C-alpha positions in Angstrom: 0.0 0.0 0.0 2.9 2.3 -0.7 1.9 5.9 -0.9 -1.5 5.2 0.6 -3.0 7.1 3.4 -5.3 6.3 6.4 -7.6 9.2 7.2 -8.1 10.2 10.8 -11.5 11.3 11.9 -10.5 15.0 12.2 -9.6 15.0 8.5 -12.7 13.2 7.4 -14.8 15.7 9.3 -13.1 18.5 7.4 -13.7 16.7 4.1 -17.4 16.3 5.0 -17.7 20.0 5.7 -16.0 21.0 2.4 -16.0 17.8 0.3 -15.3 19.2 -3.2 -12.2 21.2 -2.3 -10.7 19.3 0.6 -11.2 15.7 -0.4 -10.1 16.2 -4.0 -6.8 17.7 -2.9 -6.2 15.0 -0.3 -6.8 12.0 -2.5 -5.4 13.4 -5.7 -2.2 11.3 -5.7 -2.9 8.5 -3.2 -5.3 5.8 -2.2 -7.1 6.7 1.0 -8.6 4.4 3.6 -10.8 4.4 6.7 -11.0 2.1 9.6 -13.9 0.8 11.6 -12.8 3.2 14.4 -13.0 6.2 12.2 -16.4 5.2 10.8 -17.7 4.5 14.3 -16.7 8.0 15.5 -18.4 9.5 12.4 -21.5 7.5 13.0 -21.6 8.6 16.6 -21.4 12.2 15.5 -24.1 11.7 13.0 -26.5 10.0 15.5 -25.7 12.7 18.0 -26.5 15.5 15.7 -29.7 17.5 15.0 -29.6 16.3 11.3 -29.2 12.6 11.8 -30.5 11.4 8.4 -28.5 14.0 6.4 -25.3 13.3 8.4 -25.7 9.5 8.3 -26.0 9.7 4.5 -22.9 11.9 4.3 -20.9 9.4 6.3 -22.1 6.5 4.1 -21.2 8.4 0.9 -17.7 9.1 2.3 -17.2 5.5 3.4 -18.2 4.3 -0.1 -15.6 6.6 -1.8 -12.7 5.3 0.2 -11.1 1.9 1.0 -12.0 0.2 4.2 -9.5 -1.6 6.5 -10.6 -4.3 9.0 -9.5 -4.5 12.5 -8.1 -7.9 13.4 -5.8 -9.7 15.9 -2.6 -7.9 14.5 -4.3 -4.6 15.0 -5.2 -5.5 18.6 -1.6 -6.5 19.2 -0.3 -3.2 17.9 -2.9 -1.3 19.9 -1.7 -3.0 23.1 2.0 -2.3 22.4 1.3 1.4 21.5 -0.9 2.0 24.6 1.8 0.4 26.9 4.5 2.5 25.3 2.5 5.7 25.6 1.8 4.9 29.3 5.5 4.4 30.0 6.2 7.8 28.3 3.5 9.4 30.4 1.8 10.5 27.1 -1.7 9.0 27.0 -3.9 9.7 24.1 -7.5 8.8 23.4 -8.0 5.0 22.9 -9.7 5.4 19.6 -6.7 7.3 18.3 -4.5 4.4 19.4 -6.6 2.0 17.3 -6.4 4.3 14.3 -2.6 4.5 14.7 -2.3 0.8 15.1 -4.1 0.2 11.8 -1.9 2.8 10.1 1.3 1.0 11.3 -0.2 -2.5 10.5 -1.0 -1.6 6.9 2.1 0.6 6.4 0.0 3.7 5.7 0.7 7.4 6.4 -1.9 8.7 8.8 -3.4 12.0 7.7 -4.5 13.9 10.7 -4.9 17.3 12.4 -4.0 16.0 15.9 -0.5 16.5 17.1 -0.7 13.9 19.9 0.1 11.2 17.2 3.7 12.6 17.4 4.1 10.5 20.6 3.7 7.2 18.7 7.0 5.7 17.5 7.0 4.2 14.0 3.9 6.1 12.8 4.2 7.9 9.5 2.2 11.1 9.7 1.0 13.9 7.4 -0.7 16.9 8.9 -3.6 18.4 7.1 
């Protein structure tokens, strides 16, 4: 998956807010993927919004445009390792972001994000949007 990217929730939200401009520039030269964690966070936001149906449809359209990566035993192993390393460093980050980082490392993808706390994760390739 060389040159491919995993999109963090923060980036997908920005793409949903301005899809024509933001997403086109982001995916221009690369394959982009989502994980179950990102889709789950987006679904939570949609269900928790005043415009549920509209937002659920937007999330579904976005998910259909991009590749989807499963979470499996290898993802869980990486999650455990990363969480333990962050704890030893005294740099905890949200659990969902650890799952997202674990998938990026597992599949050899660059994580596209707006969140700087991913800097604390060793071996994670990052691109800030």
